[in-house]
N, C-alpha and C positions, 0 to 999 in steps of 0.2 A: 645587485643579485650576485650570489656567490657562484664561482665557476663550477661547472659540473665535474665531479671526480672522474678521472680517466681510470678505467680498469683494464689491465693487460688481458688481451685475448690469447688463449692457448689452444694450439692444435698439436696433434700427435701424428707425425709423418713417419710411417714405418715402410721402409724400402725392402721388400722381400723379407729376408731373414736378418736385416739390420742395415743401417746406413753406411757403415764402414765396409769396404770391399773385402777386408780380411777378418771381419768380426766373427764370422761363422767358425773360424779356426780357434777362437779363444777358449780356454778352459771354462767350462760351465755354459758355453753357448749351445743352444738347441739347433743342431744341424738341419733338422726337418721343420724348423719354425715356419717357413713360408707356406707350408701346406697343412698345418695342424689347426683345424677349426676349433678344437677345444682351447688351445692356447690363445687364439685370436679372441674367442669369447671372454676368456679370463682377462685379457688385456683391455678389452672394451669396457667390461664391468669395472675394472680398476681405474681406468681413465675417467669414467663417470663418477666414481667415488671421489676422485681427486678434483672434480669439477672442471675438467677440460671441456672446451666448447665443442671440439670436433676431432675426428680422426680424418686423415688426409692421404689419398693415394695418387701419386704422380705416375699414372699407368701408361703403358704402351701396348700395342697389339702385335707384338712380335718378340722374339728373342733379340733384344737390342744390344749390339756389340760392334766392336771394330776389330775383332780377332781375325787373323789372316787365314786360319784354318781351324778345323774341328778340334785338333789337339790343343791348340792355344785356347780355344773357347772352353775346353773342359776344365780349366782352372777358374772359370768365372762361376760364382755361386748364385748370381742373379738370373736364374734360368726359369725355374718353376715358380709361378706366382698365381694366386687366385685372380680370376676376373672380378674386378672390384664391385660391380653392381650386383652380381650374385652374392658376394660376400656381405655387402651392406644389407641385403634382405635378411640374411641370417643374424647379423649382429644387431640389427634394429629390434629383433624379437627378444633379445635378452637385455635390453637397455630401455630407459624411459626418457632421458633428456639429452644424452650425448648425440651430437650431430655427425654426419658422414659426408665427406666431400671427395669426389672421384673424377678422374679425367675421362673425357670422351672426345675423340678426335673429330674435328670438322673436316679433315681431309679424307679420312677413310671410314666415314659413316654417312648415312643419309639423315637429314633433319627430322624426318618423321620417326625414325628409330629412336633417336636421342630424345625427342620431345615425349614420346610415349613411355620410354623406360623411366625417365626421371619423374614424369608425372605420376606414374604408377608407384615408384618408390616413395614419392612424397606422401601418398596415401598409406602405403605399407608401414612407413616409419612414423606416421602422424605428423608430418611436416618437419622432418629433420635431415633433409638431404641438400646437397649442393653439387653443382656441375662445374668442374674445372675445365674451362674452354682451352683446348690445345689444338695446334695445327700439325703436330707430330714433327719429329726431328730426325728419325732414323731411316736409312735406306731399306732396312729389313722390313719395315712396315709397307713400303711401296711394293716390295717383291711379293708380299702376301695378298696384294690386291690388284694383280695383273699388270703392274707397271715395271719398267726396266730401270727407272731412276726415280728418286724422290722429287715431288713437285717443287718447283722453284719457290723460294721464300716469299717473294712478292705475290705470286699467284695463290699461295696458301692463305695469305692474309686477306686477299680480296674475296676468296671463297668463304673464309671465316666470317667476314663482316656480313655477307648475305645470309650465310647459314644461321647465324645467331638471330638475325631478324626473323627468319622463317620459323625457328623454334619458338621465339617469343609469340609470334603470330598464331602458331598452333596451340600454345598454352592459353591463348585468348580466344580459342574457338567458341568457348561457352562463357557466358557471364556467370558470376558466382552463384546466382540463384536460378540458373536456367532449368535445373531438373526439379520440376514440381511433383512428379510421380503421383498424380491425382487418380486414386483408385476409382472414385465415384464417377468421374468423367471419362476415365480410360486414357487420359493424356499423360504421357511420360515427361515431356519437356515443353517449355514455352518456346515456340518457334521464333518469336521476336528476339530471343536471347541467344540464338545460334548465329555465329559469324564465320562464314566459310572464307578461308584465306584467299584462295585463287591467286597464288603467287606465281609470277613468271618473270624471272630476272635475268641477269647476265649469265649465271651459271646454273641456277636451280629453277625447277618448275614443280610446285607442290600445290595441290588443290585443297586438301583438308576436307572436313574438319578433323580434329583429333578425336579418337574414340576413347578418350579418358576425360573426365571432368577437369575443370580448371584446378591446378594444384592447390593444395591447402595453403601454401605460402604465397599464392599468386604466381610467382616464379620461384623455383628452388634458388637458393643462394648461388650467385655466380662468382666463381673464382677465375683468375686469369694470371698466367705466369710469364707472359712475354715482356722482356725488358728492352727490346730493340725499339726503334722509332715506331714502326707499324704496331708492335705489341703494346707499347704504351698508349698509342692512339685508340686501339680496340679496348684496352682496359679502362681508359678514361670514359669511354662511352657506355660500357656495359657492366663493369666489374664491381662487386661488393667487397671481394677480397683480392688483394694483389699479393701473389706469392713471388718471392725474389731470393736471390743468393747474393748477399753482400758480405765482404770479409773485413771491412773496417768501418768504424763509427762515422768517419767523414764521408765515405761513399754512401753509407746508409742514409745519412741526413740529406745529402744531395739528391739521392734517388727519391726519398720521401717527398721532398719539396717539389721535385719534378712531377711526380705522380699527382700530387694534390693540385698543382697548377694546371696540369693537363685536364684533370677532372673539372675544375672550376671553369676553364675555357669551354668545356663541353656542356656547361649548364648544370653540372652536378654539384651537390653539397660535398665539399672535400671531406667533411667528417663522416660521411656515409661510405667512404672508400677506405677499407682497412688494409694497411700495409703490414704484411706478416712474413718477415724473412725466415729462412731455415737456419737452425743452429744445432750443431752436434755437440752435446755435452759429454765430456769424459770425466767422471766424478770419482772421488775417493774421500774417505773420512779425513785424510790429510792431503796436503798438496803433493807430498812425496808419493803417496799411494796412487793418486790420480796420474802423476807423471809416469810412474812405473807402468801403469795400465796403458797409457797412451803409447809409450815406447814399445811395449809388447805388441800392441795393435799394428804399429808402423813396421816393426820387424817382420811381421807375418805377411806383409804385402808381397806376393810373388811377382817377379818381373813380368811373367806371362799374363798377369792380370793388369799390372800397372801400365806397361808400354802401350797396349791398345787404347787406353784412355787418352793418349796424346795423339793417336794416329790421324784423327780427322783434322787436326790443326797442323801437325808437324810431319805427317807421313810415317812410314815404317822406320822406327829407330832401333830395331833389334840388333843391327850390326854395330851399334855404338855402345861403349861401356857406360854404366849408370852415372859415373862421375863426370861424364862429358858435358860441356855447355850445350844449350839448346841451339839447333840450327835455325835458319830463317823459317818462319811459318810458311805454309802453303799460300799461294796467291789467292785462291778462291776456296771457299767451303760452303756447302749447302746445309750445314748443321745449324744448331741454334746459334744465331748471330751473336747474341749477348754473351753466351757461354764461350764461343770462339774468341771474342774480343777479350773477355776476362782472362782466359787461359794465356793469351799472348802477353797481357800485362804482367801476369805472374811470371811467365818465362823470361821477361825482360828485367826482372829484379836482379840486383847485383849478387853474384855468387850462386845463382840458380843453376842447377844441373838437371839432367834428365831424371835421375833417381829421385832427387828432392821433389821435382814437380809431380811425378806420378804418385808419390806418396801423399802429397797434398790432395791430389784429386781422389785418391783411394779413400782418404779420410772422410769425405762427404761430398764428392763431386763438385768441389769448389765452394761449398757453403762454409760458413764460419765454424771453426772448431775451437771450443773453449775447454781448457783443462784446469781442474782445480776442485776445491771443496764446493759443497752446495752454496755456501755464502759467496765464493768467488764467481760462480756461474751467475748467481742472482745479481751480483754487482754489475756485471756486464749487461745483463738483460735490463736492469733498472736504468743504467746509464744511457743506453740507446733509446729506451722508451721515453725517458724524461727529456732527452735532447731532441725529440721528435725525429728519430730515425726509424721508428716503427710504432705500430699500434698493438703489437703482440708478437707472438713467436710460433713457428712450427718447429717443435722439438723432435730431433731425429736420433733415437737410441742407436748406438753403434752396433749392437747385437741384441739378441733376445735370450732369456727374458730379463736377466738381472738389471741391466742399465735402464730399462723401462720402469721396472719396479722402483729403482732408486729415484727416478724422476718423480714418481707419484709420492713416495714416502719421505724423500729427503728434500728435493728442490721445491716442490709445490708448497709444503708447509713454510719454508723460508720466505717464499714470495707472499704467502698469505700473512705472515707475521709483519711484513713490511707494508701491508695494505695495497699490494699490487695485483694480486690474483683473487678472484671471487671465492667466497666460502660457500655460496649456494647459487643455483641457477636463477637467472632473471627471466621475466617474460611469461608468455602463455604456453610454453612447451615446444614451440617451434624453434628451429635453428636461427631463423631471422630475428625473432624477438630475443633470443639468448644473446645474440651479437649486438643488439640495439639497433637493428636495421628495420626500416619501414617495410610494410607489405606493399608491393606494387599494385596500384589500382588497375582494374580492367581497362584495356585499350583496344578498341576495334581497329584492326588493320586490314580487314577484307570487306567483302560485300555481305551485308546483313541478309540472311535468308528470309524469304517471305512465304507464307502458306500458298500451296498450289491451288 
């Protein structure tokens, strides 16, 4: 039997008004892009026309920053952003096949809220949503929820493990055909097909049932972005999509193999776990044009934006000149562990300076940045994909709208010519089927209700 053709999965990851911290300062950039619903609708329609699988939001519930005061913060353009679940409701109304994946924190939400919102959105979008399971990384989120410090990393993941199980249990409150709505008999649902969760665990107590029917997709697509040990463990157990930031092909291949082996050890089909790293493409019609654009972006990185990006790992470096080498990293950090470790590895590279490192981080928060023509970008994407370093990509335009338009009009046709990207959507209209993922069967996790 011939091997099944692998098709590259494509997500569009838009960070506020662009993935590059200085992108909003570029000529032609829309400075109000983050809050322009008309622009977001245009981008969603264009992404669908280009046959992207989904749009992706790595959201947080705070103004997340490491600035030491409001004046330093005032140079940061990632301040005003849409709440993504609200935005998904609007964008799903102007699209038919494009999926939407957004973060919701297991640390600063309750499982009933998350289960209900995503189940509702699955109906609103006719089965096109996904939940990016995050534990949150910023102190600012803790301050917005009555805490004086961020919850310790290990505790966050223990809560996340239980939280996800509760959400899945709530989505399985009702069997798929529970709602009979029999007018003649006057009976609205079959009581034998109601399953009340009655969960009481280490951290959470949730009775249920959910007041929304079982989601169209069974469960919305589950994404997960943790690359630390606990993160990979959680992802291996639950995730359909693994979002990651890898800067080299070798690291990507090693991470891919690790994820797949973790999944297999957890009893999962490794092919049902899609690894999709982020990539920021800086394109031009020629290599020189692309390089000029990249250098312009880097030159626009203000030190008062760049230095705070290093603060969680290296502390306050504002007293040192940009050409200085990096000091020793802080002994402890409660930030994203995988990001903290990746930043230290970059800082240890020969010739690395404070200025060089913060410009790398400003480029795409540690994601891979590829500069060149559409063919050059496609070469890198194809190389990683064929080397089993990924199953697809989350593409991150540096600013809006032109670089996003160029991805749709320049890069995607090049990938399609190579037989790497789909020319039409697959499946039954849901995001799961579009990605080639099976619909989870109903699983009773609680006590089956009985008639009184």
